[in-house]
PDBQT receptor file of N, H, CA, C and O in Angstrom, charges set to zero:
ATOM      1  N   MET A   1    -197.397-169.798 -42.300  1.00  0.00    +0.000 N 
ATOM      2  CA  MET A   1    -196.926-170.628 -43.394  1.00  0.00    +0.000 C 
ATOM      3  C   MET A   1    -198.106-171.024 -44.263  1.00  0.00    +0.000 C 
ATOM      4  O   MET A   1    -199.172-171.374 -43.756  1.00  0.00    +0.000 OA
ATOM      5  N   ALA A   2    -197.911-170.969 -45.574  1.00  0.00    +0.000 N 
ATOM      6  H   ALA A   2    -197.045-170.685 -45.985  1.00  0.00    +0.000 HD
ATOM      7  CA  ALA A   2    -198.981-171.290 -46.524  1.00  0.00    +0.000 C 
ATOM      8  C   ALA A   2    -199.205-172.794 -46.596  1.00  0.00    +0.000 C 
ATOM      9  O   ALA A   2    -198.299-173.586 -46.337  1.00  0.00    +0.000 OA
ATOM     10  N   GLN A   3    -200.403-173.163 -46.946  1.00  0.00    +0.000 N 
ATOM     11  H   GLN A   3    -201.139-172.520 -47.157  1.00  0.00    +0.000 HD
ATOM     12  CA  GLN A   3    -200.772-174.563 -47.147  1.00  0.00    +0.000 C 
ATOM     13  C   GLN A   3    -200.254-175.008 -48.511  1.00  0.00    +0.000 C 
ATOM     14  O   GLN A   3    -200.376-174.262 -49.482  1.00  0.00    +0.000 OA
ATOM     15  N   ILE A   4    -199.675-176.213 -48.608  1.00  0.00    +0.000 N 
ATOM     16  H   ILE A   4    -199.576-176.820 -47.819  1.00  0.00    +0.000 HD
ATOM     17  CA  ILE A   4    -199.199-176.738 -49.894  1.00  0.00    +0.000 C 
ATOM     18  C   ILE A   4    -200.297-177.610 -50.472  1.00  0.00    +0.000 C 
ATOM     19  O   ILE A   4    -200.743-178.561 -49.829  1.00  0.00    +0.000 OA
ATOM     20  N   ASP A   5    -200.738-177.291 -51.690  1.00  0.00    +0.000 N 
ATOM     21  H   ASP A   5    -200.375-176.519 -52.212  1.00  0.00    +0.000 HD
ATOM     22  CA  ASP A   5    -201.837-178.069 -52.263  1.00  0.00    +0.000 C 
ATOM     23  C   ASP A   5    -201.363-179.437 -52.749  1.00  0.00    +0.000 C 
ATOM     24  O   ASP A   5    -200.174-179.655 -52.983  1.00  0.00    +0.000 OA
ATOM     25  N   ASP A   6    -202.311-180.342 -52.895  1.00  0.00    +0.000 N 
ATOM     26  H   ASP A   6    -203.277-180.165 -52.705  1.00  0.00    +0.000 HD
ATOM     27  CA  ASP A   6    -202.011-181.738 -53.251  1.00  0.00    +0.000 C 
ATOM     28  C   ASP A   6    -201.294-181.871 -54.588  1.00  0.00    +0.000 C 
ATOM     29  O   ASP A   6    -200.473-182.771 -54.756  1.00  0.00    +0.000 OA
ATOM     30  N   THR A   7    -201.589-180.994 -55.536  1.00  0.00    +0.000 N 
ATOM     31  H   THR A   7    -202.257-180.262 -55.399  1.00  0.00    +0.000 HD
ATOM     32  CA  THR A   7    -200.933-181.065 -56.844  1.00  0.00    +0.000 C 
ATOM     33  C   THR A   7    -199.428-180.865 -56.702  1.00  0.00    +0.000 C 
ATOM     34  O   THR A   7    -198.644-181.597 -57.306  1.00  0.00    +0.000 OA
ATOM     35  N   LYS A   8    -199.029-179.895 -55.919  1.00  0.00    +0.000 N 
ATOM     36  H   LYS A   8    -199.666-179.301 -55.427  1.00  0.00    +0.000 HD
ATOM     37  CA  LYS A   8    -197.598-179.621 -55.718  1.00  0.00    +0.000 C 
ATOM     38  C   LYS A   8    -196.927-180.775 -54.979  1.00  0.00    +0.000 C 
ATOM     39  O   LYS A   8    -195.819-181.177 -55.335  1.00  0.00    +0.000 OA
ATOM     40  N   ILE A   9    -197.582-181.304 -53.964  1.00  0.00    +0.000 N 
ATOM     41  H   ILE A   9    -198.482-180.977 -53.674  1.00  0.00    +0.000 HD
ATOM     42  CA  ILE A   9    -197.034-182.442 -53.226  1.00  0.00    +0.000 C 
ATOM     43  C   ILE A   9    -196.871-183.643 -54.148  1.00  0.00    +0.000 C 
ATOM     44  O   ILE A   9    -195.835-184.307 -54.124  1.00  0.00    +0.000 OA
ATOM     45  N   ASN A  10    -197.877-183.926 -54.951  1.00  0.00    +0.000 N 
ATOM     46  H   ASN A  10    -198.719-183.387 -54.970  1.00  0.00    +0.000 HD
ATOM     47  CA  ASN A  10    -197.804-185.050 -55.893  1.00  0.00    +0.000 C 
ATOM     48  C   ASN A  10    -196.710-184.842 -56.930  1.00  0.00    +0.000 C 
ATOM     49  O   ASN A  10    -196.029-185.796 -57.305  1.00  0.00    +0.000 OA
ATOM     50  N   ASP A  11    -196.530-183.613 -57.400  1.00  0.00    +0.000 N 
ATOM     51  H   ASP A  11    -197.083-182.838 -57.096  1.00  0.00    +0.000 HD
ATOM     52  CA  ASP A  11    -195.458-183.321 -58.361  1.00  0.00    +0.000 C 
ATOM     53  C   ASP A  11    -194.080-183.528 -57.735  1.00  0.00    +0.000 C 
ATOM     54  O   ASP A  11    -193.172-184.042 -58.389  1.00  0.00    +0.000 OA
ATOM     55  N   ILE A  12    -193.921-183.136 -56.484  1.00  0.00    +0.000 N 
ATOM     56  H   ILE A  12    -194.659-182.719 -55.953  1.00  0.00    +0.000 HD
ATOM     57  CA  ILE A  12    -192.651-183.333 -55.787  1.00  0.00    +0.000 C 
ATOM     58  C   ILE A  12    -192.368-184.820 -55.601  1.00  0.00    +0.000 C 
ATOM     59  O   ILE A  12    -191.256-185.274 -55.871  1.00  0.00    +0.000 OA
ATOM     60  N   ILE A  13    -193.348-185.574 -55.150  1.00  0.00    +0.000 N 
ATOM     61  H   ILE A  13    -194.251-185.206 -54.932  1.00  0.00    +0.000 HD
ATOM     62  CA  ILE A  13    -193.183-187.015 -54.959  1.00  0.00    +0.000 C 
ATOM     63  C   ILE A  13    -192.865-187.696 -56.284  1.00  0.00    +0.000 C 
ATOM     64  O   ILE A  13    -191.996-188.566 -56.343  1.00  0.00    +0.000 OA
ATOM     65  N   SER A  14    -193.556-187.309 -57.337  1.00  0.00    +0.000 N 
ATOM     66  H   SER A  14    -194.262-186.603 -57.289  1.00  0.00    +0.000 HD
ATOM     67  CA  SER A  14    -193.317-187.879 -58.661  1.00  0.00    +0.000 C 
ATOM     68  C   SER A  14    -191.895-187.604 -59.143  1.00  0.00    +0.000 C 
ATOM     69  O   SER A  14    -191.243-188.484 -59.705  1.00  0.00    +0.000 OA
ATOM     70  N   ALA A  15    -191.421-186.391 -58.923  1.00  0.00    +0.000 N 
ATOM     71  H   ALA A  15    -191.950-185.676 -58.467  1.00  0.00    +0.000 HD
ATOM     72  CA  ALA A  15    -190.059-186.024 -59.330  1.00  0.00    +0.000 C 
ATOM     73  C   ALA A  15    -189.029-186.848 -58.565  1.00  0.00    +0.000 C 
ATOM     74  O   ALA A  15    -188.038-187.292 -59.144  1.00  0.00    +0.000 OA
ATOM     75  N   ILE A  16    -189.254-187.054 -57.279  1.00  0.00    +0.000 N 
ATOM     76  H   ILE A  16    -190.060-186.694 -56.809  1.00  0.00    +0.000 HD
ATOM     77  CA  ILE A  16    -188.341-187.872 -56.469  1.00  0.00    +0.000 C 
ATOM     78  C   ILE A  16    -188.295-189.301 -56.996  1.00  0.00    +0.000 C 
ATOM     79  O   ILE A  16    -187.222-189.900 -57.077  1.00  0.00    +0.000 OA
ATOM     80  N   GLN A  17    -189.436-189.841 -57.347  1.00  0.00    +0.000 N 
ATOM     81  H   GLN A  17    -190.307-189.354 -57.281  1.00  0.00    +0.000 HD
ATOM     82  CA  GLN A  17    -189.512-191.225 -57.820  1.00  0.00    +0.000 C 
ATOM     83  C   GLN A  17    -188.856-191.412 -59.184  1.00  0.00    +0.000 C 
ATOM     84  O   GLN A  17    -188.351-192.496 -59.475  1.00  0.00    +0.000 OA
ATOM     85  N   ARG A  18    -188.853-190.382 -60.023  1.00  0.00    +0.000 N 
ATOM     86  H   ARG A  18    -189.264-189.502 -59.786  1.00  0.00    +0.000 HD
ATOM     87  CA  ARG A  18    -188.287-190.485 -61.369  1.00  0.00    +0.000 C 
ATOM     88  C   ARG A  18    -186.769-190.403 -61.394  1.00  0.00    +0.000 C 
ATOM     89  O   ARG A  18    -186.139-191.013 -62.258  1.00  0.00    +0.000 OA
ATOM     90  N   VAL A  19    -186.169-189.668 -60.473  1.00  0.00    +0.000 N 
ATOM     91  H   VAL A  19    -186.681-189.172 -59.771  1.00  0.00    +0.000 HD
ATOM     92  CA  VAL A  19    -184.727-189.435 -60.509  1.00  0.00    +0.000 C 
ATOM     93  C   VAL A  19    -183.996-190.567 -59.794  1.00  0.00    +0.000 C 
ATOM     94  O   VAL A  19    -184.209-190.805 -58.605  1.00  0.00    +0.000 OA
ATOM     95  N   GLU A  20    -183.129-191.263 -60.534  1.00  0.00    +0.000 N 
ATOM     96  H   GLU A  20    -182.956-191.070 -61.500  1.00  0.00    +0.000 HD
ATOM     97  CA  GLU A  20    -182.337-192.328 -59.923  1.00  0.00    +0.000 C 
ATOM     98  C   GLU A  20    -181.056-191.749 -59.313  1.00  0.00    +0.000 C 
ATOM     99  O   GLU A  20    -180.711-192.050 -58.170  1.00  0.00    +0.000 OA
ATOM    100  N   PHE A  21    -180.362-190.919 -60.087  1.00  0.00    +0.000 N 
ATOM    101  H   PHE A  21    -180.642-190.675 -61.015  1.00  0.00    +0.000 HD
ATOM    102  CA  PHE A  21    -179.185-190.195 -59.611  1.00  0.00    +0.000 C 
ATOM    103  C   PHE A  21    -179.364-188.749 -60.032  1.00  0.00    +0.000 C 
ATOM    104  O   PHE A  21    -179.606-188.476 -61.208  1.00  0.00    +0.000 OA
ATOM    105  N   GLY A  22    -179.251-187.830 -59.108  1.00  0.00    +0.000 N 
ATOM    106  H   GLY A  22    -179.055-188.052 -58.153  1.00  0.00    +0.000 HD
ATOM    107  CA  GLY A  22    -179.385-186.426 -59.476  1.00  0.00    +0.000 C 
ATOM    108  C   GLY A  22    -179.850-185.588 -58.301  1.00  0.00    +0.000 C 
ATOM    109  O   GLY A  22    -179.622-185.936 -57.142  1.00  0.00    +0.000 OA
ATOM    110  N   SER A  23    -180.500-184.490 -58.611  1.00  0.00    +0.000 N 
ATOM    111  H   SER A  23    -180.686-184.207 -59.552  1.00  0.00    +0.000 HD
ATOM    112  CA  SER A  23    -180.944-183.597 -57.547  1.00  0.00    +0.000 C 
ATOM    113  C   SER A  23    -182.320-183.026 -57.869  1.00  0.00    +0.000 C 
ATOM    114  O   SER A  23    -182.747-182.964 -59.022  1.00  0.00    +0.000 OA
ATOM    115  N   LEU A  24    -182.985-182.619 -56.811  1.00  0.00    +0.000 N 
ATOM    116  H   LEU A  24    -182.638-182.670 -55.875  1.00  0.00    +0.000 HD
ATOM    117  CA  LEU A  24    -184.302-182.006 -56.913  1.00  0.00    +0.000 C 
ATOM    118  C   LEU A  24    -184.232-180.696 -56.142  1.00  0.00    +0.000 C 
ATOM    119  O   LEU A  24    -183.869-180.681 -54.966  1.00  0.00    +0.000 OA
ATOM    120  N   VAL A  25    -184.581-179.594 -56.804  1.00  0.00    +0.000 N 
ATOM    121  H   VAL A  25    -184.876-179.605 -57.759  1.00  0.00    +0.000 HD
ATOM    122  CA  VAL A  25    -184.562-178.279 -56.156  1.00  0.00    +0.000 C 
ATOM    123  C   VAL A  25    -185.989-177.749 -56.140  1.00  0.00    +0.000 C 
ATOM    124  O   VAL A  25    -186.646-177.653 -57.177  1.00  0.00    +0.000 OA
ATOM    125  N   ILE A  26    -186.450-177.411 -54.952  1.00  0.00    +0.000 N 
ATOM    126  H   ILE A  26    -185.916-177.488 -54.110  1.00  0.00    +0.000 HD
ATOM    127  CA  ILE A  26    -187.795-176.846 -54.799  1.00  0.00    +0.000 C 
ATOM    128  C   ILE A  26    -187.626-175.371 -54.456  1.00  0.00    +0.000 C 
ATOM    129  O   ILE A  26    -187.027-175.027 -53.437  1.00  0.00    +0.000 OA
ATOM    130  N   THR A  27    -188.155-174.510 -55.308  1.00  0.00    +0.000 N 
ATOM    131  H   THR A  27    -188.642-174.790 -56.136  1.00  0.00    +0.000 HD
ATOM    132  CA  THR A  27    -188.052-173.064 -55.098  1.00  0.00    +0.000 C 
ATOM    133  C   THR A  27    -189.307-172.581 -54.376  1.00  0.00    +0.000 C 
ATOM    134  O   THR A  27    -190.431-172.888 -54.773  1.00  0.00    +0.000 OA
ATOM    135  N   VAL A  28    -189.086-171.819 -53.310  1.00  0.00    +0.000 N 
ATOM    136  H   VAL A  28    -188.173-171.570 -52.988  1.00  0.00    +0.000 HD
ATOM    137  CA  VAL A  28    -190.185-171.284 -52.507  1.00  0.00    +0.000 C 
ATOM    138  C   VAL A  28    -190.106-169.767 -52.530  1.00  0.00    +0.000 C 
ATOM    139  O   VAL A  28    -189.035-169.193 -52.331  1.00  0.00    +0.000 OA
ATOM    140  N   HIS A  29    -191.235-169.118 -52.772  1.00  0.00    +0.000 N 
ATOM    141  H   HIS A  29    -192.105-169.584 -52.934  1.00  0.00    +0.000 HD
ATOM    142  CA  HIS A  29    -191.302-167.653 -52.784  1.00  0.00    +0.000 C 
ATOM    143  C   HIS A  29    -192.469-167.233 -51.894  1.00  0.00    +0.000 C 
ATOM    144  O   HIS A  29    -193.617-167.607 -52.131  1.00  0.00    +0.000 OA
ATOM    145  N   GLU A  30    -192.152-166.458 -50.880  1.00  0.00    +0.000 N 
ATOM    146  H   GLU A  30    -191.219-166.154 -50.688  1.00  0.00    +0.000 HD
ATOM    147  CA  GLU A  30    -193.160-165.991 -49.915  1.00  0.00    +0.000 C 
ATOM    148  C   GLU A  30    -193.972-167.155 -49.343  1.00  0.00    +0.000 C 
ATOM    149  O   GLU A  30    -195.191-167.063 -49.198  1.00  0.00    +0.000 OA
ATOM    150  N   GLY A  31    -193.276-168.256 -49.020  1.00  0.00    +0.000 N 
ATOM    151  H   GLY A  31    -192.285-168.330 -49.138  1.00  0.00    +0.000 HD
ATOM    152  CA  GLY A  31    -193.927-169.401 -48.392  1.00  0.00    +0.000 C 
ATOM    153  C   GLY A  31    -194.669-170.319 -49.337  1.00  0.00    +0.000 C 
ATOM    154  O   GLY A  31    -195.299-171.277 -48.889  1.00  0.00    +0.000 OA
ATOM    155  N   GLU A  32    -194.613-170.056 -50.624  1.00  0.00    +0.000 N 
ATOM    156  H   GLU A  32    -194.101-169.278 -50.988  1.00  0.00    +0.000 HD
ATOM    157  CA  GLU A  32    -195.313-170.871 -51.625  1.00  0.00    +0.000 C 
ATOM    158  C   GLU A  32    -194.313-171.580 -52.520  1.00  0.00    +0.000 C 
ATOM    159  O   GLU A  32    -193.327-170.978 -52.945  1.00  0.00    +0.000 OA
ATOM    160  N   VAL A  33    -194.555-172.857 -52.814  1.00  0.00    +0.000 N 
ATOM    161  H   VAL A  33    -195.356-173.346 -52.469  1.00  0.00    +0.000 HD
ATOM    162  CA  VAL A  33    -193.734-173.573 -53.782  1.00  0.00    +0.000 C 
ATOM    163  C   VAL A  33    -194.047-172.984 -55.147  1.00  0.00    +0.000 C 
ATOM    164  O   VAL A  33    -195.198-172.979 -55.584  1.00  0.00    +0.000 OA
ATOM    165  N   THR A  34    -193.009-172.487 -55.820  1.00  0.00    +0.000 N 
ATOM    166  H   THR A  34    -192.074-172.491 -55.466  1.00  0.00    +0.000 HD
ATOM    167  CA  THR A  34    -193.230-171.844 -57.115  1.00  0.00    +0.000 C 
ATOM    168  C   THR A  34    -192.579-172.592 -58.271  1.00  0.00    +0.000 C 
ATOM    169  O   THR A  34    -192.921-172.366 -59.432  1.00  0.00    +0.000 OA
ATOM    170  N   GLN A  35    -191.634-173.487 -57.954  1.00  0.00    +0.000 N 
ATOM    171  H   GLN A  35    -191.356-173.670 -57.011  1.00  0.00    +0.000 HD
ATOM    172  CA  GLN A  35    -190.911-174.147 -59.039  1.00  0.00    +0.000 C 
ATOM    173  C   GLN A  35    -190.252-175.411 -58.517  1.00  0.00    +0.000 C 
ATOM    174  O   GLN A  35    -189.818-175.472 -57.367  1.00  0.00    +0.000 OA
ATOM    175  N   ILE A  36    -190.182-176.425 -59.383  1.00  0.00    +0.000 N 
ATOM    176  H   ILE A  36    -190.534-176.375 -60.318  1.00  0.00    +0.000 HD
ATOM    177  CA  ILE A  36    -189.473-177.670 -59.085  1.00  0.00    +0.000 C 
ATOM    178  C   ILE A  36    -188.517-177.933 -60.236  1.00  0.00    +0.000 C 
ATOM    179  O   ILE A  36    -188.937-178.020 -61.390  1.00  0.00    +0.000 OA
ATOM    180  N   ASP A  37    -187.218-178.060 -59.922  1.00  0.00    +0.000 N 
ATOM    181  H   ASP A  37    -186.877-177.989 -58.984  1.00  0.00    +0.000 HD
ATOM    182  CA  ASP A  37    -186.202-178.358 -60.932  1.00  0.00    +0.000 C 
ATOM    183  C   ASP A  37    -185.571-179.702 -60.612  1.00  0.00    +0.000 C 
ATOM    184  O   ASP A  37    -185.250-179.987 -59.458  1.00  0.00    +0.000 OA
ATOM    185  N   THR A  38    -185.397-180.520 -61.630  1.00  0.00    +0.000 N 
ATOM    186  H   THR A  38    -185.658-180.288 -62.567  1.00  0.00    +0.000 HD
ATOM    187  CA  THR A  38    -184.674-181.769 -61.436  1.00  0.00    +0.000 C 
ATOM    188  C   THR A  38    -183.471-181.803 -62.367  1.00  0.00    +0.000 C 
ATOM    189  O   THR A  38    -183.541-181.356 -63.512  1.00  0.00    +0.000 OA
ATOM    190  N   THR A  39    -182.386-182.330 -61.864  1.00  0.00    +0.000 N 
ATOM    191  H   THR A  39    -182.329-182.693 -60.934  1.00  0.00    +0.000 HD
ATOM    192  CA  THR A  39    -181.191-182.557 -62.658  1.00  0.00    +0.000 C 
ATOM    193  C   THR A  39    -180.869-184.034 -62.516  1.00  0.00    +0.000 C 
ATOM    194  O   THR A  39    -180.620-184.522 -61.414  1.00  0.00    +0.000 OA
ATOM    195  N   GLU A  40    -180.874-184.734 -63.627  1.00  0.00    +0.000 N 
ATOM    196  H   GLU A  40    -181.077-184.337 -64.522  1.00  0.00    +0.000 HD
ATOM    197  CA  GLU A  40    -180.619-186.168 -63.578  1.00  0.00    +0.000 C 
ATOM    198  C   GLU A  40    -179.244-186.461 -64.148  1.00  0.00    +0.000 C 
ATOM    199  O   GLU A  40    -178.826-185.875 -65.147  1.00  0.00    +0.000 OA
ATOM    200  N   LYS A  41    -178.556-187.374 -63.496  1.00  0.00    +0.000 N 
ATOM    201  H   LYS A  41    -178.895-187.849 -62.685  1.00  0.00    +0.000 HD
ATOM    202  CA  LYS A  41    -177.233-187.792 -63.951  1.00  0.00    +0.000 C 
ATOM    203  C   LYS A  41    -177.325-189.227 -64.434  1.00  0.00    +0.000 C 
ATOM    204  O   LYS A  41    -178.016-190.052 -63.838  1.00  0.00    +0.000 OA
ATOM    205  N   LYS A  42    -176.636-189.511 -65.497  1.00  0.00    +0.000 N 
ATOM    206  H   LYS A  42    -176.074-188.840 -65.982  1.00  0.00    +0.000 HD
ATOM    207  CA  LYS A  42    -176.524-190.882 -65.992  1.00  0.00    +0.000 C 
ATOM    208  C   LYS A  42    -175.139-191.368 -65.631  1.00  0.00    +0.000 C 
ATOM    209  O   LYS A  42    -174.148-190.694 -65.914  1.00  0.00    +0.000 OA
ATOM    210  N   ARG A  43    -175.062-192.517 -65.016  1.00  0.00    +0.000 N 
ATOM    211  H   ARG A  43    -175.867-193.064 -64.786  1.00  0.00    +0.000 HD
ATOM    212  CA  ARG A  43    -173.763-193.056 -64.608  1.00  0.00    +0.000 C 
ATOM    213  C   ARG A  43    -173.491-194.333 -65.377  1.00  0.00    +0.000 C 
ATOM    214  O   ARG A  43    -174.360-195.191 -65.524  1.00  0.00    +0.000 OA
ATOM    215  N   TYR A  44    -172.264-194.438 -65.864  1.00  0.00    +0.000 N 
ATOM    216  H   TYR A  44    -171.557-193.741 -65.744  1.00  0.00    +0.000 HD
ATOM    217  CA  TYR A  44    -171.833-195.597 -66.638  1.00  0.00    +0.000 C 
ATOM    218  C   TYR A  44    -170.619-196.206 -65.961  1.00  0.00    +0.000 C 
ATOM    219  O   TYR A  44    -169.719-195.483 -65.533  1.00  0.00    +0.000 OA
ATOM    220  N   PRO A  45    -170.584-197.535 -65.859  1.00  0.00    +0.000 N 
ATOM    221  CA  PRO A  45    -169.415-198.155 -65.229  1.00  0.00    +0.000 C 
ATOM    222  C   PRO A  45    -168.179-197.981 -66.096  1.00  0.00    +0.000 C 
ATOM    223  O   PRO A  45    -168.268-198.001 -67.324  1.00  0.00    +0.000 OA
ATOM    224  N   LEU A  46    -167.028-197.812 -65.461  1.00  0.00    +0.000 N 
ATOM    225  H   LEU A  46    -166.955-197.796 -64.464  1.00  0.00    +0.000 HD
ATOM    226  CA  LEU A  46    -165.776-197.689 -66.178  1.00  0.00    +0.000 C 
ATOM    227  C   LEU A  46    -165.327-199.054 -66.649  1.00  0.00    +0.000 C 
ATOM    228  O   LEU A  46    -165.421-200.038 -65.916  1.00  0.00    +0.000 OA
ATOM    229  N   LYS A  47    -164.841-199.108 -67.873  1.00  0.00    +0.000 N 
ATOM    230  H   LYS A  47    -164.764-198.308 -68.468  1.00  0.00    +0.000 HD
ATOM    231  CA  LYS A  47    -164.282-200.342 -68.394  1.00  0.00    +0.000 C 
ATOM    232  C   LYS A  47    -162.797-200.376 -68.043  1.00  0.00    +0.000 C 
ATOM    233  O   LYS A  47    -162.115-199.357 -68.154  1.00  0.00    +0.000 OA
ATOM    234  N   PRO A  48    -162.289-201.534 -67.620  1.00  0.00    +0.000 N 
ATOM    235  CA  PRO A  48    -160.852-201.594 -67.331  1.00  0.00    +0.000 C 
ATOM    236  C   PRO A  48    -160.032-201.340 -68.601  1.00  0.00    +0.000 C 
ATOM    237  O   PRO A  48    -160.360-201.821 -69.686  1.00  0.00    +0.000 OA
ATOM    238  N   LYS A  49    -158.966-200.575 -68.428  1.00  0.00    +0.000 N 
ATOM    239  H   LYS A  49    -158.699-200.184 -67.547  1.00  0.00    +0.000 HD
ATOM    240  CA  LYS A  49    -158.108-200.273 -69.574  1.00  0.00    +0.000 C 
ATOM    241  C   LYS A  49    -157.234-201.476 -69.883  1.00  0.00    +0.000 C 
ATOM    242  O   LYS A  49    -156.734-202.155 -68.985  1.00  0.00    +0.000 OA
ATOM    243  N   VAL A  50    -157.066-201.721 -71.164  1.00  0.00    +0.000 N 
ATOM    244  H   VAL A  50    -157.473-201.170 -71.893  1.00  0.00    +0.000 HD
ATOM    245  CA  VAL A  50    -156.200-202.817 -71.621  1.00  0.00    +0.000 C 
ATOM    246  C   VAL A  50    -154.785-202.272 -71.765  1.00  0.00    +0.000 C 
ATOM    247  O   VAL A  50    -154.557-201.280 -72.457  1.00  0.00    +0.000 OA
ATOM    248  N   LYS A  51    -153.837-202.931 -71.103  1.00  0.00    +0.000 N 
ATOM    249  H   LYS A  51    -154.022-203.737 -70.540  1.00  0.00    +0.000 HD
ATOM    250  CA  LYS A  51    -152.442-202.484 -71.191  1.00  0.00    +0.000 C 
ATOM    251  C   LYS A  51    -151.855-202.940 -72.508  1.00  0.00    +0.000 C 
ATOM    252  O   LYS A  51    -151.990-204.104 -72.886  1.00  0.00    +0.000 OA
ATOM    253  N   ARG A  52    -151.205-202.030 -73.204  1.00  0.00    +0.000 N 
ATOM    254  H   ARG A  52    -151.095-201.085 -72.897  1.00  0.00    +0.000 HD
ATOM    255  CA  ARG A  52    -150.550-202.349 -74.474  1.00  0.00    +0.000 C 
ATOM    256  C   ARG A  52    -149.072-202.542 -74.238  1.00  0.00    +0.000 C 
ATOM    257  O   ARG A  52    -148.456-201.819 -73.456  1.00  0.00    +0.000 OA
ATOM    258  N   LYS A  53    -148.511-203.513 -74.913  1.00  0.00    +0.000 N 
ATOM    259  H   LYS A  53    -149.011-204.101 -75.549  1.00  0.00    +0.000 HD
ATOM    260  CA  LYS A  53    -147.073-203.786 -74.770  1.00  0.00    +0.000 C 
ATOM    261  C   LYS A  53    -146.296-203.266 -75.919  1.00  0.00    +0.000 C 
ATOM    262  O   LYS A  53    -145.074-203.412 -75.956  1.00  0.00    +0.000 OA
TER     263      LYS A  53
């Protein structure tokens, strides 16, 4: 298994800290981290609907 350098580890930790809701995908090729993708979701509370008469 290849050694993961500090830059990649710091980038992964930073990405985790930035995302409040979402996902983090780490792509590995031949035992090496080659890519980090983040998908962030924004969540908004639902407002109660007003019933019309």
